VOBAFI-56999 format. One record per residue (C-alpha): residue number from 1; y, x, z. Coordinates in Angstrom, 2 decimals, m for minus. Layout:
<site mido="NUM" north="Y" east="X" up="Z"/>
...
END
This chain:
<site mido="1" north="0.00" east="0.00" up="0.00"/>
<site mido="2" north="3.55" east="1.12" up="m0.65"/>
<site mido="3" north="6.16" east="0.90" up="2.11"/>
<site mido="4" north="7.39" east="m2.60" up="1.22"/>
<site mido="5" north="3.83" east="m3.95" up="0.99"/>
<site mido="6" north="3.09" east="m2.45" up="4.40"/>
<site mido="7" north="6.25" east="m4.02" up="5.78"/>
<site mido="8" north="5.24" east="m7.41" up="4.38"/>
<site mido="9" north="1.86" east="m7.17" up="6.08"/>
<site mido="10" north="3.40" east="m6.17" up="9.41"/>
<site mido="11" north="6.21" east="m8.74" up="9.35"/>
<site mido="12" north="4.15" east="m11.74" up="8.27"/>
<site mido="13" north="3.95" east="m13.37" up="11.70"/>
<site mido="14" north="7.09" east="m12.00" up="13.33"/>
<site mido="15" north="9.15" east="m15.16" up="12.74"/>
<site mido="16" north="7.53" east="m16.42" up="15.94"/>
<site mido="17" north="9.03" east="m13.54" up="17.92"/>
<site mido="18" north="12.50" east="m14.68" up="18.94"/>
<site mido="19" north="15.63" east="m12.57" up="19.36"/>
<site mido="20" north="19.36" east="m12.99" up="19.61"/>
<site mido="21" north="20.99" east="m16.22" up="20.80"/>
<site mido="22" north="19.51" east="m19.00" up="18.68"/>
<site mido="23" north="20.33" east="m22.61" up="19.37"/>
<site mido="24" north="17.83" east="m24.68" up="21.34"/>
<site mido="25" north="15.65" east="m25.27" up="18.32"/>
<site mido="26" north="12.57" east="m23.77" up="16.65"/>
<site mido="27" north="13.00" east="m20.29" up="15.14"/>
<site mido="28" north="14.30" east="m20.01" up="11.61"/>
<site mido="29" north="11.81" east="m19.16" up="8.85"/>
<site mido="30" north="11.68" east="m15.69" up="7.41"/>
<site mido="31" north="14.01" east="m14.84" up="4.57"/>
<site mido="32" north="11.24" east="m13.11" up="2.64"/>
<site mido="33" north="11.06" east="m14.00" up="m1.02"/>
<site mido="34" north="8.64" east="m12.21" up="m3.37"/>
<site mido="35" north="11.34" east="m12.30" up="m6.05"/>
<site mido="36" north="14.09" east="m10.94" up="m3.81"/>
<site mido="37" north="12.95" east="m7.85" up="m1.99"/>
<site mido="38" north="16.54" east="m7.23" up="m0.87"/>
<site mido="39" north="16.13" east="m10.16" up="1.54"/>
<site mido="40" north="12.58" east="m9.26" up="2.54"/>
<site mido="41" north="11.39" east="m9.51" up="6.12"/>
<site mido="42" north="14.82" east="m10.20" up="7.61"/>
<site mido="43" north="16.03" east="m13.00" up="9.85"/>
<site mido="44" north="19.43" east="m14.30" up="10.89"/>
<site mido="45" north="20.22" east="m13.62" up="14.54"/>
<site mido="46" north="23.19" east="m14.11" up="16.81"/>
<site mido="47" north="23.74" east="m11.59" up="19.58"/>
<site mido="48" north="24.98" east="m12.53" up="23.08"/>
<site mido="49" north="28.52" east="m11.47" up="22.14"/>
<site mido="50" north="28.52" east="m13.99" up="19.29"/>
<site mido="51" north="28.10" east="m11.41" up="16.53"/>
<site mido="52" north="25.81" east="m12.54" up="13.72"/>
<site mido="53" north="23.53" east="m9.94" up="12.20"/>
<site mido="54" north="20.63" east="m9.65" up="9.78"/>
<site mido="55" north="17.63" east="m8.50" up="11.80"/>
<site mido="56" north="14.45" east="m6.81" up="10.63"/>
<site mido="57" north="11.56" east="m7.93" up="12.85"/>
<site mido="58" north="8.29" east="m6.12" up="12.42"/>
<site mido="59" north="5.34" east="m4.35" up="13.99"/>
<site mido="60" north="4.76" east="m0.64" up="13.89"/>
<site mido="61" north="1.04" east="m1.44" up="13.57"/>
<site mido="62" north="m1.07" east="m4.59" up="13.31"/>
<site mido="63" north="m4.14" east="m2.75" up="14.60"/>
<site mido="64" north="m4.88" east="m4.13" up="18.08"/>
<site mido="65" north="m7.64" east="m3.61" up="20.63"/>
<site mido="66" north="m6.78" east="m6.75" up="22.63"/>
<site mido="67" north="m8.40" east="m10.10" up="21.88"/>
<site mido="68" north="m5.66" east="m12.55" up="22.87"/>
<site mido="69" north="m6.89" east="m16.02" up="21.94"/>
<site mido="70" north="m3.67" east="m17.17" up="20.25"/>
<site mido="71" north="m2.69" east="m14.04" up="18.34"/>
<site mido="72" north="m3.01" east="m13.48" up="14.58"/>
<site mido="73" north="m3.40" east="m9.74" up="15.20"/>
<site mido="74" north="m6.23" east="m10.01" up="17.76"/>
<site mido="75" north="m9.12" east="m7.54" up="17.65"/>
<site mido="76" north="m12.03" east="m8.71" up="15.54"/>
<site mido="77" north="m10.00" east="m11.03" up="13.32"/>
<site mido="78" north="m10.78" east="m10.45" up="9.66"/>
<site mido="79" north="m7.61" east="m9.45" up="7.86"/>
<site mido="80" north="m6.07" east="m6.33" up="6.39"/>
<site mido="81" north="m4.41" east="m4.11" up="8.99"/>
<site mido="82" north="m1.40" east="m1.92" up="8.34"/>
<site mido="83" north="0.36" east="0.86" up="10.23"/>
<site mido="84" north="3.56" east="2.85" up="9.94"/>
<site mido="85" north="4.02" east="6.34" up="11.30"/>
<site mido="86" north="7.19" east="6.62" up="13.41"/>
<site mido="87" north="9.08" east="8.84" up="10.96"/>
<site mido="88" north="7.92" east="6.74" up="8.00"/>
<site mido="89" north="9.24" east="3.50" up="9.49"/>
<site mido="90" north="12.46" east="5.07" up="10.73"/>
<site mido="91" north="13.18" east="6.41" up="7.24"/>
<site mido="92" north="12.45" east="3.04" up="5.61"/>
<site mido="93" north="14.66" east="1.13" up="8.01"/>
<site mido="94" north="17.46" east="3.65" up="7.64"/>
<site mido="95" north="17.45" east="3.07" up="3.87"/>
<site mido="96" north="17.43" east="m0.72" up="4.38"/>
<site mido="97" north="20.35" east="m0.42" up="6.78"/>
<site mido="98" north="22.36" east="1.80" up="4.45"/>
<site mido="99" north="21.64" east="m0.63" up="1.61"/>
<site mido="100" north="22.98" east="m3.56" up="3.61"/>
<site mido="101" north="19.57" east="m5.24" up="3.86"/>
<site mido="102" north="19.25" east="m5.11" up="7.67"/>
<site mido="103" north="21.79" east="m4.51" up="10.42"/>
<site mido="104" north="19.41" east="m4.33" up="13.37"/>
<site mido="105" north="15.74" east="m3.96" up="14.18"/>
<site mido="106" north="13.28" east="m5.67" up="16.53"/>
<site mido="107" north="10.22" east="m3.43" up="16.83"/>
<site mido="108" north="6.90" east="m4.31" up="18.42"/>
<site mido="109" north="3.30" east="m3.25" up="17.81"/>
<site mido="110" north="m0.31" east="m4.11" up="18.22"/>
<site mido="111" north="m1.99" east="m2.20" up="21.02"/>
<site mido="112" north="m4.17" east="0.67" up="19.77"/>
<site mido="113" north="m5.33" east="3.52" up="21.98"/>
<site mido="114" north="m3.85" east="1.95" up="25.11"/>
<site mido="115" north="m0.40" east="0.84" up="26.14"/>
<site mido="116" north="0.89" east="4.31" up="26.98"/>
<site mido="117" north="m0.04" east="5.80" up="23.60"/>
<site mido="118" north="1.36" east="2.81" up="21.70"/>
<site mido="119" north="4.58" east="2.88" up="23.71"/>
<site mido="120" north="5.01" east="6.55" up="22.87"/>
<site mido="121" north="4.95" east="5.70" up="19.17"/>
<site mido="122" north="7.57" east="2.99" up="19.59"/>
<site mido="123" north="9.76" east="5.39" up="21.55"/>
<site mido="124" north="9.30" east="8.12" up="18.92"/>
<site mido="125" north="10.38" east="5.66" up="16.23"/>
<site mido="126" north="13.52" east="4.62" up="18.10"/>
<site mido="127" north="14.32" east="8.23" up="18.95"/>
<site mido="128" north="14.11" east="9.25" up="15.28"/>
<site mido="129" north="16.33" east="6.34" up="14.30"/>
<site mido="130" north="18.98" east="7.26" up="16.84"/>
<site mido="131" north="18.93" east="11.06" up="16.53"/>
<site mido="132" north="17.76" east="11.92" up="13.01"/>
<site mido="133" north="19.19" east="8.94" up="11.14"/>
<site mido="134" north="22.16" east="8.42" up="13.48"/>
<site mido="135" north="21.62" east="4.66" up="13.63"/>
<site mido="136" north="24.13" east="3.17" up="16.06"/>
<site mido="137" north="23.31" east="m0.51" up="15.58"/>
<site mido="138" north="21.16" east="m3.04" up="17.41"/>
<site mido="139" north="17.66" east="m2.04" up="18.54"/>
<site mido="140" north="15.25" east="m4.30" up="20.43"/>
<site mido="141" north="12.11" east="m2.57" up="21.72"/>
<site mido="142" north="9.04" east="m4.34" up="23.00"/>
<site mido="143" north="7.60" east="m2.76" up="26.14"/>
<site mido="144" north="3.85" east="m2.51" up="25.77"/>
<site mido="145" north="1.38" east="m3.81" up="28.38"/>
<site mido="146" north="0.54" east="m0.95" up="30.73"/>
<site mido="147" north="3.56" east="1.21" up="29.84"/>
<site mido="148" north="4.59" east="3.78" up="32.44"/>
<site mido="149" north="7.88" east="3.62" up="34.34"/>
<site mido="150" north="9.28" east="6.70" up="32.59"/>
<site mido="151" north="8.56" east="5.04" up="29.24"/>
<site mido="152" north="10.41" east="1.92" up="30.35"/>
<site mido="153" north="13.35" east="4.14" up="31.35"/>
<site mido="154" north="13.34" east="5.89" up="27.97"/>
<site mido="155" north="13.19" east="2.55" up="26.13"/>
<site mido="156" north="16.25" east="1.45" up="28.09"/>
<site mido="157" north="18.09" east="4.59" up="26.98"/>
<site mido="158" north="17.39" east="3.92" up="23.30"/>
<site mido="159" north="17.63" east="0.14" up="22.98"/>
<site mido="160" north="20.22" east="m2.60" up="23.30"/>
<site mido="161" north="17.51" east="m4.99" up="24.46"/>
<site mido="162" north="14.00" east="m4.55" up="25.86"/>
<site mido="163" north="11.41" east="m7.24" up="26.31"/>
<site mido="164" north="8.07" east="m7.95" up="27.91"/>
<site mido="165" north="6.25" east="m11.02" up="26.65"/>
<site mido="166" north="4.65" east="m12.73" up="29.66"/>
<site mido="167" north="3.22" east="m15.42" up="27.31"/>
<site mido="168" north="2.21" east="m17.59" up="30.30"/>
<site mido="169" north="3.84" east="m18.42" up="33.64"/>
<site mido="170" north="1.09" east="m17.11" up="35.96"/>
<site mido="171" north="m2.06" east="m15.07" up="36.26"/>
<site mido="172" north="m4.28" east="m18.14" up="36.02"/>
<site mido="173" north="m2.58" east="m19.46" up="32.89"/>
<site mido="174" north="m2.50" east="m16.05" up="31.19"/>
<site mido="175" north="m6.27" east="m15.75" up="31.59"/>
<site mido="176" north="m6.64" east="m18.76" up="29.29"/>
<site mido="177" north="m4.56" east="m17.09" up="26.58"/>
<site mido="178" north="m5.17" east="m13.36" up="26.94"/>
<site mido="179" north="m8.19" east="m12.54" up="29.11"/>
<site mido="180" north="m7.57" east="m8.77" up="29.10"/>
<site mido="181" north="m3.87" east="m8.81" up="29.92"/>
<site mido="182" north="m2.98" east="m8.39" up="33.60"/>
<site mido="183" north="0.00" east="m10.54" up="34.55"/>
<site mido="184" north="1.44" east="m8.53" up="37.45"/>
<site mido="185" north="0.33" east="m4.94" up="36.86"/>
<site mido="186" north="0.81" east="m4.80" up="33.07"/>
<site mido="187" north="3.63" east="m7.26" up="32.39"/>
<site mido="188" north="5.75" east="m8.45" up="35.31"/>
<site mido="189" north="5.86" east="m4.97" up="36.83"/>
<site mido="190" north="7.70" east="m3.62" up="33.79"/>
<site mido="191" north="10.41" east="m6.29" up="34.14"/>
<site mido="192" north="10.78" east="m5.32" up="37.80"/>
<site mido="193" north="11.08" east="m1.67" up="36.81"/>
<site mido="194" north="13.89" east="m2.49" up="34.39"/>
<site mido="195" north="15.86" east="m4.15" up="37.16"/>
<site mido="196" north="15.10" east="m1.33" up="39.62"/>
<site mido="197" north="16.37" east="1.23" up="37.08"/>
<site mido="198" north="19.53" east="m0.81" up="36.45"/>
<site mido="199" north="20.23" east="m0.83" up="40.18"/>
<site mido="200" north="19.70" east="2.89" up="40.71"/>
<site mido="201" north="20.81" east="4.66" up="37.50"/>
<site mido="202" north="24.47" east="4.61" up="36.36"/>
<site mido="203" north="25.24" east="2.78" up="33.12"/>
<site mido="204" north="26.63" east="5.84" up="31.32"/>
<site mido="205" north="23.06" east="7.19" up="30.99"/>
<site mido="206" north="22.07" east="4.35" up="28.65"/>
<site mido="207" north="22.79" east="3.57" up="25.03"/>
<site mido="208" north="26.53" east="3.18" up="24.47"/>
<site mido="209" north="27.01" east="3.36" up="28.24"/>
<site mido="210" north="25.55" east="m0.10" up="28.81"/>
<site mido="211" north="22.41" east="m1.41" up="30.45"/>
<site mido="212" north="20.08" east="m3.11" up="27.95"/>
<site mido="213" north="19.42" east="m6.80" up="28.42"/>
<site mido="214" north="15.89" east="m8.04" up="29.14"/>
<site mido="215" north="14.09" east="m11.06" up="27.75"/>
<site mido="216" north="10.61" east="m12.52" up="27.74"/>
<site mido="217" north="8.71" east="m15.06" up="25.68"/>
<site mido="218" north="6.20" east="m17.78" up="26.54"/>
<site mido="219" north="3.65" east="m19.47" up="24.29"/>
<site mido="220" north="4.61" east="m23.00" up="25.32"/>
<site mido="221" north="1.56" east="m25.22" up="25.68"/>
<site mido="222" north="m0.94" east="m22.52" up="24.81"/>
<site mido="223" north="m2.55" east="m22.56" up="28.26"/>
<site mido="224" north="m1.96" east="m26.27" up="28.99"/>
<site mido="225" north="0.70" east="m25.33" up="31.51"/>
<site mido="226" north="3.46" east="m27.76" up="32.44"/>
<site mido="227" north="7.18" east="m27.37" up="31.76"/>
<site mido="228" north="7.68" east="m27.13" up="35.51"/>
<site mido="229" north="5.44" east="m24.05" up="35.63"/>
<site mido="230" north="7.27" east="m22.38" up="32.75"/>
<site mido="231" north="10.72" east="m23.11" up="34.14"/>
<site mido="232" north="9.77" east="m22.15" up="37.69"/>
<site mido="233" north="8.80" east="m18.68" up="36.45"/>
<site mido="234" north="11.91" east="m18.55" up="34.24"/>
<site mido="235" north="14.21" east="m19.35" up="37.16"/>
<site mido="236" north="12.52" east="m16.73" up="39.34"/>
<site mido="237" north="12.99" east="m14.09" up="36.64"/>
<site mido="238" north="16.65" east="m14.97" up="36.15"/>
<site mido="239" north="17.34" east="m14.69" up="39.87"/>
<site mido="240" north="15.20" east="m11.68" up="40.72"/>
<site mido="241" north="15.17" east="m9.38" up="37.68"/>
<site mido="242" north="18.32" east="m10.62" up="35.89"/>
<site mido="243" north="16.40" east="m11.84" up="32.86"/>
<site mido="244" north="18.94" east="m12.54" up="30.13"/>
<site mido="245" north="16.89" east="m15.41" up="28.76"/>
<site mido="246" north="13.42" east="m16.74" up="28.17"/>
<site mido="247" north="12.19" east="m17.64" up="24.71"/>
<site mido="248" north="9.69" east="m20.41" up="24.14"/>
<site mido="249" north="7.40" east="m20.45" up="21.14"/>
<site mido="250" north="5.60" east="m23.78" up="20.76"/>
<site mido="251" north="1.88" east="m23.10" up="20.40"/>
<site mido="252" north="0.52" east="m23.46" up="16.89"/>
<site mido="253" north="m3.12" east="m22.72" up="16.01"/>
<site mido="254" north="m4.01" east="m19.65" up="13.97"/>
<site mido="255" north="m7.08" east="m19.69" up="11.75"/>
<site mido="256" north="m10.01" east="m17.54" up="12.89"/>
<site mido="257" north="m8.93" east="m17.36" up="16.54"/>
<site mido="258" north="m10.60" east="m18.99" up="19.56"/>
<site mido="259" north="m7.79" east="m21.57" up="19.74"/>
<site mido="260" north="m7.79" east="m22.48" up="16.04"/>
<site mido="261" north="m8.85" east="m26.07" up="16.80"/>
<site mido="262" north="m6.34" east="m26.60" up="19.59"/>
<site mido="263" north="m3.62" east="m29.09" up="18.52"/>
<site mido="264" north="m0.17" east="m27.70" up="17.83"/>
<site mido="265" north="2.49" east="m28.41" up="20.43"/>
<site mido="266" north="5.26" east="m30.85" up="19.56"/>
<site mido="267" north="8.26" east="m28.72" up="18.42"/>
<site mido="268" north="10.63" east="m30.93" up="20.43"/>
<site mido="269" north="9.03" east="m29.59" up="23.60"/>
<site mido="270" north="10.24" east="m26.13" up="22.65"/>
<site mido="271" north="13.75" east="m27.45" up="22.22"/>
<site mido="272" north="13.75" east="m29.22" up="25.60"/>
<site mido="273" north="12.57" east="m26.04" up="27.31"/>
<site mido="274" north="15.43" east="m24.10" up="25.77"/>
<site mido="275" north="17.93" east="m26.73" up="26.86"/>
<site mido="276" north="16.57" east="m26.76" up="30.40"/>
<site mido="277" north="16.61" east="m22.96" up="30.63"/>
<site mido="278" north="20.28" east="m22.96" up="29.59"/>
<site mido="279" north="21.02" east="m25.46" up="32.37"/>
<site mido="280" north="19.39" east="m23.10" up="34.87"/>
<site mido="281" north="21.14" east="m20.03" up="33.51"/>
<site mido="282" north="24.63" east="m21.26" up="32.66"/>
<site mido="283" north="25.29" east="m24.70" up="34.13"/>
<site mido="284" north="24.53" east="m24.42" up="37.82"/>
<site mido="285" north="21.40" east="m26.56" up="37.76"/>
<site mido="286" north="18.46" east="m25.84" up="40.04"/>
<site mido="287" north="14.84" east="m26.54" up="39.21"/>
<site mido="288" north="14.83" east="m29.63" up="41.44"/>
<site mido="289" north="17.75" east="m31.07" up="39.43"/>
<site mido="290" north="15.71" east="m31.24" up="36.24"/>
<site mido="291" north="14.24" east="m34.64" up="35.31"/>
<site mido="292" north="10.52" east="m33.89" up="35.19"/>
<site mido="293" north="8.13" east="m36.74" up="34.45"/>
<site mido="294" north="5.04" east="m37.51" up="36.52"/>
<site mido="295" north="3.02" east="m34.92" up="34.58"/>
<site mido="296" north="5.64" east="m32.23" up="35.43"/>
<site mido="297" north="6.98" east="m32.08" up="31.87"/>
<site mido="298" north="10.47" east="m32.75" up="30.54"/>
<site mido="299" north="11.03" east="m36.03" up="28.69"/>
<site mido="300" north="10.96" east="m35.52" up="24.94"/>
<site mido="301" north="13.12" east="m38.52" up="24.03"/>
<site mido="302" north="16.33" east="m37.19" up="25.58"/>
<site mido="303" north="17.77" east="m33.82" up="26.54"/>
<site mido="304" north="17.49" east="m32.87" up="30.23"/>
<site mido="305" north="21.24" east="m32.87" up="30.89"/>
<site mido="306" north="21.53" east="m36.43" up="29.59"/>
<site mido="307" north="18.49" east="m37.50" up="31.61"/>
<site mido="308" north="19.98" east="m35.98" up="34.77"/>
<site mido="309" north="23.29" east="m37.76" up="34.17"/>
<site mido="310" north="21.53" east="m41.10" up="33.72"/>
<site mido="311" north="20.12" east="m40.72" up="37.21"/>
<site mido="312" north="23.07" east="m39.12" up="38.98"/>
<site mido="313" north="26.30" east="m40.09" up="37.21"/>
<site mido="314" north="25.85" east="m43.47" up="35.57"/>
<site mido="315" north="26.73" east="m45.35" up="38.80"/>
<site mido="316" north="29.05" east="m42.70" up="40.25"/>
<site mido="317" north="31.02" east="m41.27" up="37.29"/>
<site mido="318" north="33.01" east="m38.07" up="37.69"/>
<site mido="319" north="36.81" east="m38.19" up="37.76"/>
<site mido="320" north="37.93" east="m35.86" up="34.98"/>
<site mido="321" north="41.30" east="m35.18" up="36.61"/>
<site mido="322" north="39.87" east="m34.02" up="39.95"/>
<site mido="323" north="36.47" east="m32.45" up="39.30"/>
<site mido="324" north="35.95" east="m28.71" up="39.52"/>
<site mido="325" north="34.33" east="m26.65" up="36.79"/>
<site mido="326" north="30.89" east="m26.85" up="38.45"/>
<site mido="327" north="30.94" east="m30.66" up="38.24"/>
<site mido="328" north="32.55" east="m30.87" up="34.81"/>
<site mido="329" north="29.89" east="m28.79" up="33.09"/>
<site mido="330" north="27.19" east="m31.13" up="34.35"/>
<site mido="331" north="28.64" east="m34.00" up="32.32"/>
<site mido="332" north="26.95" east="m34.56" up="28.91"/>
<site mido="333" north="29.24" east="m33.57" up="26.08"/>
<site mido="334" north="31.13" east="m31.00" up="28.16"/>
<site mido="335" north="30.20" east="m27.34" up="27.90"/>
<site mido="336" north="31.62" east="m24.31" up="29.64"/>
<site mido="337" north="34.50" east="m23.88" up="27.20"/>
<site mido="338" north="35.20" east="m27.61" up="27.30"/>
<site mido="339" north="35.39" east="m27.58" up="31.10"/>
<site mido="340" north="37.84" east="m24.68" up="31.00"/>
<site mido="341" north="39.95" east="m26.55" up="28.41"/>
<site mido="342" north="40.06" east="m29.60" up="30.71"/>
<site mido="343" north="41.14" east="m27.51" up="33.70"/>
<site mido="344" north="43.90" east="m25.93" up="31.62"/>
<site mido="345" north="45.11" east="m29.20" up="30.06"/>
<site mido="346" north="45.40" east="m31.14" up="33.29"/>
<site mido="347" north="47.76" east="m28.58" up="34.79"/>
<site mido="348" north="50.39" east="m30.12" up="32.55"/>
<site mido="349" north="49.43" east="m33.80" up="32.58"/>
<site mido="350" north="46.65" east="m36.19" up="33.50"/>
<site mido="351" north="43.93" east="m36.94" up="31.01"/>
<site mido="352" north="43.92" east="m40.70" up="30.57"/>
<site mido="353" north="41.92" east="m41.47" up="27.42"/>
<site mido="354" north="38.93" east="m40.35" up="25.42"/>
<site mido="355" north="41.04" east="m39.28" up="22.46"/>
<site mido="356" north="42.65" east="m36.65" up="24.70"/>
<site mido="357" north="39.21" east="m35.35" up="25.62"/>
<site mido="358" north="38.22" east="m35.22" up="21.98"/>
<site mido="359" north="41.28" east="m33.09" up="21.18"/>
<site mido="360" north="40.00" east="m30.57" up="23.76"/>
<site mido="361" north="36.74" east="m30.15" up="21.85"/>
<site mido="362" north="34.73" east="m32.47" up="24.10"/>
<site mido="363" north="32.02" east="m34.67" up="22.58"/>
<site mido="364" north="33.83" east="m37.62" up="24.10"/>
<site mido="365" north="31.37" east="m40.34" up="23.10"/>
<site mido="366" north="28.62" east="m38.53" up="25.00"/>
<site mido="367" north="30.77" east="m38.01" up="28.06"/>
<site mido="368" north="32.18" east="m41.56" up="28.14"/>
<site mido="369" north="29.51" east="m43.32" up="30.29"/>
<site mido="370" north="29.70" east="m40.65" up="32.99"/>
<site mido="371" north="33.43" east="m40.12" up="33.57"/>
<site mido="372" north="36.52" east="m41.73" up="35.06"/>
<site mido="373" north="39.88" east="m41.11" up="33.45"/>
<site mido="374" north="42.68" east="m41.48" up="35.98"/>
<site mido="375" north="40.49" east="m43.77" up="38.06"/>
<site mido="376" north="39.33" east="m45.97" up="35.20"/>
<site mido="377" north="35.99" east="m46.11" up="33.45"/>
<site mido="378" north="36.09" east="m44.48" up="30.05"/>
<site mido="379" north="34.85" east="m47.63" up="28.32"/>
<site mido="380" north="38.21" east="m49.29" up="29.06"/>
<site mido="381" north="40.21" east="m46.49" up="27.46"/>
<site mido="382" north="41.68" east="m46.28" up="23.98"/>
<site mido="383" north="39.02" east="m46.41" up="21.28"/>
<site mido="384" north="38.23" east="m43.03" up="19.81"/>
<site mido="385" north="38.55" east="m44.30" up="16.28"/>
END
């Protein structure tokens, strides 16, 4: 295989590996087109600072000694494997970057020869990119199961973002997806190391003088876990290891794997999990605030913020002219920027109608049932239209 054929083989399933700051929706499809190799293997991504980039997501190798039940690259599965050498991949990506085909890279790998050996190859690749090819852009490195602490430290020095895919929320659930992965010793421990290093090593020793962010990913529904289990682990990670965010990939069956006959998970579940995780991270919600159903899952028919408001605000609406930011952002239709706009606007005058809210960028029709405007229910105010 030539380099582009190898890249196609290694990138074929990477659309399910999330990166950047996507909206609460399923991941975008790959941009690969056999007729347009200039767009091959790249994906749109938005970074935490709002910058939009074209991201190359790929594996260094699809050879893997693990037999994870859900994975297209599992050991024993009959398909053609491919591998890049570190200098070979670094050179290829450098050319793609210089040609305007990719602005950043997300690099993972199948596990071959153990986690330590595989991690060394990923680190060698990133090191060549940074030092030999002088690449100063975005790098996301996957930390391999079983990596050593010094390898985690080195990854943090080379990358803008590092990640450890937990895949499941607990030891018991992981055993149903990946029987040879060890939840605490191989996976969670690396996330703890990242946070320990951030607390003890000054920022100037890392890439561009900044600590890399950390993320994880779960295979939602792959182990028949509940949303409560997933979000409980997510909240713990956000509070204890400063996880930037959790990604949720709705389970879909892969041919010739032990779970090939397991039904695919409803994509809307993935979206609700994203929305709920944002409420935990950015909107001051706690796990007990979320509207779980009797089976400990989120309702699919409405987003969790709306469901919470139906329970807590419909009979006791929030006065827009008195509420603090913490209460404003819990109202459907009002985000963080919208709450700040309200606080700024009411310094000059009271907000008395929905049209005034709309001018501030609020989705006023969503907010209307849950707010008071100068003591009056929003339904009695001037019609938006």
